[in-house]
N, C-alpha and C positions, 0 to 999 in steps of 0.2 A: 504495498499499499504506501509505504513512504516514498521508495522508488518511483512508484507511479506518480507520484506527487512530484517529484524534481523532473521528472522526464516529462510530465504532462506539460505540450504545448497549448492546446485549447482546453482551458478549465471546462468544465460542463456541472459542476455543483458549487454551493457555497464553500464547502470545506477547501477543495481546489483553488477556489477564486482567492479565499482568505490565504492559503499559502502563496498562490501567484502573487498577490499585491503585497504581502509581507517579503516575499523575495527579492521582487523587481523593485521595490522602493524603500530596501533596507536602509539606506543612507540616508534618506529623508526622515525616516523614522528614527533613526539613530539620533539624527541633530535635534529631530523636535523633543526627544528624551532628554538629551542633554541640556538642551535649552529650557525645557521644564523644570529639570533639577536645579538647574543655575537659577533660575527664577525664584524658585521654593525657599532653597537654601539661603540665598542672600536676603530676601523678601524677609524671611522668618528671623534668620538671626539680627538683620538691622530693626527689623520690628520690635522684636523682642527689648532689644536696648532703648527704642523709643517707649516702648511701653513700660517699661522699668523705671524712665525718668519721671514718665507723666503720673505712674502709680504713686512714686514718691512725692511729688507735687502734691496730688491730690489727699494723701496723707499727712502733710503739713498740719500743725496746729498753730493757732492763734490766740496768745494768752493777753490776759487783760494787760498786764503791765509792758506789753510789746510797744516800741513807738509806732507813732501814726503812718511813717514810711513803709515800715515793715509790713503792718497792717495792710497796706495799699497796693504795696506789690504783691502781697501774697493773696489779697483778693482776686486782682487782675490775673495772676497764673491761673488758679484754681477756676476762674469763670472759664477762661480761654480754653484750659485743658478740658474741663468740664462739656464744653461746645464742641471742641473737635471728636471726643468720644461719642458723645450722641450721633453726631451728622453721620460719621461713619460707621457705626454700629445698626443706625437705622434706616441705611440705604444700601441697596444692591451693588456688587462689585463691580459688576458689567455697566453699571450706570456710573461709577465712580470713575471708570477707565475712560468712559466716551468722553465726561465732563473734563477731565484733567488733559486727556490727550488732545482732544480737539479744541478745547477751550484755550490751553496754553498756544496752540499754532493758532488759533485765531488772534490770540495778542503776541504773534510775531515772537513767541518761545519756541525756538526748535529745538527737538527732542528726538531721538529715534523710538520707534515702537517698543523696543527691548527696555530702554530706561524707562519710560512710562511705564512700561507693565511693572518693572520692578519697584518703581516711587510708588505705584499703588499698591501694590502688595505690601511695601512696608507700613503706609499710612495705615491700610486696613487691619494688617496685623498689631501694630502699635496700639489702635483704638481698643483691639479684642483684649490683648495683653496688658493693658492698662489696669482694667478690671480684676484681672486675675493676679496681678501684682498688689493691688491695693488688698483683694482679699487674701494673699498670702500674708501681707505685713500684717494684717488683723488678727490671722490666727495666731500670731505670737503672743506667749502669754505677756502681760503688762507687767508684771513683776521682774520680767528680765531690764526692761528699760529702768525702772524704778532700781533695779540693782545698780546698773551702770550708773544711773544719777547720782546714787549714793557714792561709787567710787571716784567720783569728780569729772566724768565722762561727760562732753557735751552733746547737746540732741545730735550734732550732726556724725560725730564719732559713734556715738549708739547705733546711729540708724546704720554707719558703714560697716561695723565691727560686729555688731551683735544681732539687730533684726534682719537684715538682707541675706546675710548668709544661709541663716535659718529660712527664710523666705523661699530662698531660690531653691532650695530643697524641695521645698512644699509644691511648687509649681511646676516642676520637672515635667510631671505626667501631662499638665494643660500645654504645656509648650509641645510636647512631642506631639499632642492631638491637633495644635495649632498647625506644624509643618505639613502632617500628612493632611490636613485641610486644605492648605497653600496647595501641595502638590496636587490636588484634584482641579482645585478652583483656579488655576491658571489657563484652564482649558479656556475660559472666559476671556481671555485675553486676547483670541483670535478676532475679536472685534475691532482690535485697532492694529489689527495686520501683525500680530507678534506670531513667529512662524514656530510655534509649541507643538505637541503631541497632537492637539485637536486639529490645529490646522493643516498639518501633515498629512491626517487621516481624510480630511474634508478635500485634500488637493488631488490625493491619490484615488479615492474614491470615484471623485469627479470626471477622472479620465476615462473610466470604464462605466459609469453608472453603477457602481457598486460599493454603495455607500454603507451599507449593512456590514458587507465583509470588511469594509476597511476599518470600521469602528471597532469590529471585533478584534481587529488587532491591537488596536492602543486600549483596549478592554482589558486585555491580557497583560498588556506592557503597565498599565497602572495597577494592576492587582498584583504583580509581583513586585513592582517598587514598594507599594505601601504594605504589603505582608513582610517582606524583608525588613524595612525601616520600623514597623512596629514589632517585631521580633528583637530588634536591636535596643530600642528604646525601653522594651520591657527587661532586657538585659541590663541596661546601665540603671535603670531605677532600682532593681534588685541590688546592685552592686553597691548602690548609693545607700541602701538602708543599715548599712554596716552587720555587723558579726552576730548571729542568733546564739552566741553562748553566753550571754548575760544571765539567763536565768539558770545555768548551770554555777555563776560565779556566786549568784544570790543562795542558791542550795547550799554551795559549799561553805558561806559565811555562816549560814544560820546552824549547819552543823559542827561550828567550833565551839 
């Protein structure tokens, strides 16, 4: 059967057409896979950093003893960040891509489709990660902050050295989910001519009017990518949980 697939010159069924398209347009699918991964990785990492910054700003507290300038700047920053998060969480990514790419071109700001696609992914990811970071910071026991303050640490040092490292560990699973989502959501970027996987399938299928078979090829590619990365993230998450020998140590101390 496999030999027939390799030697068949005139495909006669969906399976043969799927193999034919995958083989004939393999370079196009590989380029699309690379661009999909590139956009998802850069967009997720940069978006995570943006979300981290936004989450820290949203967690900033204003005390009654603070000066008027600090209260004003903090209020402005929190308002701007809150508006950004709401706008990008409440609108579809495909619409954001159209507005940003064609809107900026209309304003005579030149950018390539790939750059625009990554930019949209960063902004979209940042909005979602900001809420995740804020929740992660909130999950840290308040007693740890109070203990750090009692030791003479400033609020900034407490955030950097005490709160954020623990919050980072708590939000790793959500960051992994965000990456997997971005890996699939890059498909909407074909509306601004980004040559990712979906665009590759659309082009290959259009040449022979075999869209089902062409999309079947990228469905398999998406599945493999997501499956592999999901297993990788599960491994990383388990590795960060630490040793499981604590209970044995406690039992040992109890027996002394």
